[in-house]
C-alpha positions as CSV (number, residue, x, y, z in Angstrom):
1,M,-9.1,-39.1,-45.7
2,Q,-6.9,-38.3,-42.8
3,A,-8.2,-36.2,-39.9
4,A,-6.4,-32.9,-39.3
5,A,-4.1,-32.7,-36.2
6,K,-5.6,-31.0,-33.2
7,V,-3.9,-29.2,-30.3
8,Q,-5.4,-28.3,-26.9
9,C,-5.9,-24.6,-26.1
10,N,-7.1,-23.5,-22.7
11,V,-9.1,-20.2,-22.6
12,Y,-10.9,-18.5,-19.8
13,L,-14.5,-17.5,-20.5
14,P,-17.5,-16.3,-18.5
15,P,-19.5,-19.2,-17.0
16,E,-22.7,-18.1,-18.8
17,L,-20.9,-18.2,-22.2
18,V,-19.5,-21.7,-21.5
19,R,-23.0,-22.9,-20.4
20,A,-24.6,-21.5,-23.6
21,I,-22.0,-23.0,-26.0
22,K,-22.3,-26.4,-24.3
23,H,-26.1,-26.3,-24.7
24,R,-25.7,-25.3,-28.3
25,A,-23.3,-28.1,-29.0
26,I,-25.7,-30.6,-27.4
27,D,-28.6,-29.2,-29.4
28,E,-26.6,-29.5,-32.7
29,G,-25.4,-33.0,-31.8
30,V,-21.7,-32.1,-32.0
31,S,-18.8,-31.9,-29.5
32,L,-18.0,-28.7,-27.6
33,S,-14.7,-28.6,-29.5
34,A,-16.5,-28.8,-32.9
35,C,-18.9,-26.1,-32.0
36,V,-16.2,-23.7,-30.8
37,E,-14.1,-24.5,-33.9
38,R,-17.1,-23.6,-36.1
39,A,-17.7,-20.4,-34.2
40,L,-14.0,-19.3,-34.4
41,T,-13.7,-20.2,-38.1
42,A,-16.9,-18.2,-38.9
43,Y,-15.5,-15.2,-36.9
44,L,-12.2,-15.3,-38.7
45,E,-13.9,-15.6,-42.1
46,S,-16.1,-12.6,-41.3
47,V,-13.2,-10.5,-40.2
48,E,-11.3,-11.4,-43.4
49,E,-14.3,-10.3,-45.5
50,E,-14.2,-6.9,-43.8
51,S,-10.5,-6.3,-44.7
């Protein structure tokens, strides 16, 4: 199976949020990118369900 292509995306977030998501990623044993990807995917899925 081939991995999906990825692109870099820079965003500006409050330092407390960045710290919290970094700690969550470490706790879950995943990369920061993977953790953010999961969060954004879950958000988009929840918004689609509301429509």
